[in-house]
Each structure stands twice: as structure tokens, then as C-alpha cells.
N, C-alpha and C positions, 0 to 999 in steps of 0.2 A: 503493500498500499504506499503511496507516495502524499506527504503533504502538501496541499493545495491554500491558497488565500484568493478570496473572490474578493476584487475589489471595481470601483466604478468613479468615473470623475463625470457629472453631467449627462448621465446615464449612458456614457458608452462604456462599456464593463470589461472585466478583464481576469482570466485565471492566472497567478503569481504561482510560478513552480520555482522550489530553490536547487539552482545547479554546480550550489558553492561546496555545501555538506553533502551532499549528494550525488553521483550521475544521472543526468536524464537524458535520456534519449526518445527521442520522438522522430516518428514519419509522419505523414501525410495523412494517412487516416487515420491515424492516434488524434491528432491535432481536430479532425472533423469531431470523432467521439467524443472527444471533451466538449466542444466547443456548441454539438448539438442540444439545444435548450428541451427535447423532451426526453431524450435518453442518457444524456451527459450532465455536466454541470452549465453549460451555458456563457458565453461570450462571443464579444464580437473578436480580440484578439487575448492569444493565450504567449504568457511574455515566462522566460527563462532567465533568474539572474546566474549569472556564471563569471568568475574569479576576473578581476582585474591583470595590468600588468605597471610594467613601472611609468607608462604614459598615462593611463585611468585608472581609477578604484573598481570600477563594476565594467563585464560588458553586458549585453542586454540585448535578449534575441525574443523575436515578436516574430509569430508566426499568425496569419487571417484564419478566419473561422475556415477558409475553403483548403486549408492546410499550407499556404505558399508561406514561406517567408520571405518578410520585407524589412526594412532598412529605416523607418521612420515611424513613432506614432508619440503625437506628442500629448496626448491626454495620458495614454497609458507612461510617458516620463516620468510625468507628477505622480502617479501611483505609483511608480517602482520606487522613486525616493521613501513617499510613505514606507514602503512594504521593506524596503531592505532597512529602515531604522526599528521601527516595528519586529523585526525577526530577530533583531539583535545582529544584524551581521553587520550593523556601523555604528559608530555613535558621531559620525559627522552628519552636519547637518548641509552642508556642501559639498557635493560630488560630482566627479567627473567620469561619466558614463561612453561607451562607445557602442554604436551599434554596426549593423551591418554597414552603413553608408555615412553615419555621420560622429560625430564628438561632440556631445552634447556637456553643457554645464548646471547642475539641478541643487536649487537651494528651498530648504523647506521652513516656514516659519512655524514657530509654535501653536498658531490655530490650523496647521495643516493645509493652507494657502502655499502653493508651490510654484516656483520659480523657474523657467527655463530658458535656457541660450539655445538658441534652436540652431544658429550657423547664420550664412549669410543666403539670403534667399538667390537662386538663380534663376535666368531668363532666356539663355540660350537654347535655341532649339537641342543641339547636342546633349546638352547638359540636364533635361527632364527624363529622359527624351523624346522627342517628337520632329518625326519626317516635316520641314520646312524649308526652304532655299536660304532664309536669312531670318533673325530676329525680328520680331514686328510686335505692337502690343498688342493687336488683334489679329485673329487670324480667321479663314471661314473654309470651315471643315461639313462636307457633304455626309448625311447622317439617313442611312433609309429614302434619298432623294430629296431629303430637306438642307436648306443653306443653314449654318450655326456661327454664330460669331462666337468667338470664344480667346480668352485669355492663356496662357501657361505659364507655370511656374513649379521648381523644383525646391523642397523644404528637407532635402533629403529624402522626399519621394514623389513621384510625378503628379500634379495636379491640372485640371482643367479647370477654367473657372469662366461662368455665365452669369452673366447680367441681365437680371428678371426686373419686370416692376413691381409686381406685388409675391412674397415668397409662399402665401398661401395657395397660391397656383402654379407652382416652380412645376414643369412635366419631370418631376425627380423619375418617376418611376419608369417614366417611357424615352429619355432621352440617357439617363444614367448609365444604364446597362451597354447600349449601343456604342456611347463614348467610351465608357470604360474598354471594350472591348476592338474600337476603332484601328484598324492599322498603321493607321498614322500615331498610334501608342507603340511601339513594338514591347515595352514592359508593361502593358495595359494602364491605366490612369485612375484615380479618385475623381472625382467629378463634383465639382460645387457650385450652386445657383444662389446668387448671392442678389440682397436688394439694399442697395444705400440709402439708408433715411437720414445723413445726416455727415458733417463730416467727421465726425466721432463715434459713427454707431451704423451699424451694418448687423443685418440678418440674414443668417445662412443657413442652407440644407446640403449635405454632404452623402452622396452616391459614395463609398468607400470598397475601394479593390478590393475582391476576394472576398468582400460581406454583405455589401447591398446599402441602404438607408440604414442610417444611425441616427443616435437621437445628438450624440457631438460628435465632431472630428478636429482636434487640436490643430493639426500639421492642416488640415482643412482651412481654420479659421486664418492662421497666420497666412497661407497661401494667397487668400482671398485679400487679406490685407496691404499684403506686400505687392500686388496687382495693382490694386486703386492708389493705394500710397504714392508708386512708380507715374502712375498716370497724372498724380494730383489732385484727386479725387477726393482725400480723405488726410486727416493732420496726422501726427506721431506717432498719438497714442490713440487706438482706438477698441472702443466696446464690441464685442462680436457679439451678436445675442443666436444661439443656438434653440435647437429643440429644447435639448435636456437643462439651459443656464448658461448663464454668460463668461467668457474668458476675456481678460484684457489683455493687447496682442500692443507692444510697442517697438517702432522701425521709425529712423528717419531718413530714412529714401539709402544711408550704406551702411557698411558694417552690419551687426550682428543682429539679429532679431529677435526679440525675447515676449515670450507668456507668460502667464500669470492666472491660475486661477483653483480650483479645489483636488482633493483627493482624499477618499475615503473609504473605508474598510468596510466591508458588508460580513461577509461570513469567515471560517476555516471549515476545511473538513480535508475528508483522506477518499482517496481513488485509485483504482488499478489502473497504472499505466498502460501494462499491456491485457491483453483481451485473453483471458484463459484458454 
């Protein structure tokens, strides 16, 4: 039996596993079984803590509910900080963490608001990756015979961002999976639908790659803010309102982007990782 902790931030939920005290071996079928909300624990992402090295305190492995391993998860990173501290794996409140694609710095307050240095947003098509001849602020994408205008960014993982007039009517379930799987995104993509309601406020819904629509997506909030800050449409500090709640994203247009929001422990338990 393996011990796990269920955590959530703004309704984006995670299974946390300790790969430091005990070796954790996972395949995609095991991740899908654990993530299943009917026959497993249920989660959007599964996260494994692994030992660090001379450059970082810990490694953070991230698996989507479909079993694919990915390189970034902003809400998961905030929960990861609380998990490490509450599990007795560290006494530090400021942590250096490496994922498959990113170096993050996490800082946990006493009230479990956690700040994350998410790295520098990338907009060049090759860095997303996204097939386009040159960088542009918006691109035209043909989706099911419909021409869609979108922006792209990488926050350690790929994001497409579509601007909508009313978030409640955003075509998330119709366009989300089609854009996620579009051949111009060779690694698939997360898809954000954003309504700009002021220079310091966005409303956002996200179709997450390998998961579907979730109640919140931290890297998606960062991507939407970065796209619109780059266009000069929002200020340096923006409250991003997701279905599950609000995160604060801070980026002056250059350098490292910061995000701040809550992290909550839901329950702990034990489960068989291997099927008998």
C-alpha cells in the first residue's frame, strides 16, 4: 500500500505521492486508474515528489489524468510546497523545484498562500511549440472549417489563449479538444478562454491538455495574463478569476512571472499502486 495525500487549489485537484522515502514506479495505466473519479482516488493531475540535487531542493514529476507526463502545473506547484512541508520532507518555506521543463521557486506563507516564480513567458512559436512561420501577437487557426483567432505562450507548457466577450458562453467543450489536438501544436496544448473585464481583472476558463475543462489552471492564468500584458491590454498585476476562485499574477512585461494563490490539503489515505 502507498500513502497519498489529496490536495486542491481553487478546485484543481491533485494526488500527491512521496517518491523520496519510497520508490514510486508509475505507468500511464496506473496514473489513469488512480485519477479515475469512480474507481480510483480522482484528480486532475498526479504529482510525485523526488529528491533534489545540488541545484534544487526537490524534483516534481507531473502526470495528467490521461497518464501523460508534463512539465508544468502552477496550482500543483503551490500544493506541492504545502505537501512537502506538512509531510515533514522539509522545514523550508522557500523552495527551489525542478520539473520536466522548468525551474520554480515556491514560497509558502503561514496562511498557506503560496507564491510561485513561474519563469519567463515564451512567445516564439518554436518555444511553445507551435507551427507558424514567425512570431505574431495573434494567429489564425483553421478548426473544423472555422477560422479561430488565438495567441500562444509557453509557461513551461504550451497554451493557446482565445479572447471571448462573455466567459459564460465560451465554447470550451466545442473548441477546447479540437484546438488541444490540432496538428499545429505538436505536443498538444492547453486552451484558455479569457474575458478581459478591466486592466487588473480577467475571467478565464481552461481546457487542460490531457484532462479536459478544470475548475482552475494556474499556468493557464499566467499564460492569459502574459499574452494580454504583452499586448498592453492589462496592468502588471492582475486578478485572474477562474471557476474555482482567484489567483494573482504579477508580470511587468519582462523577466520572471509570479503567481500567488491558496493550497489546501483535503485528505490522506493509502492505495495499491499496482493492480493485483
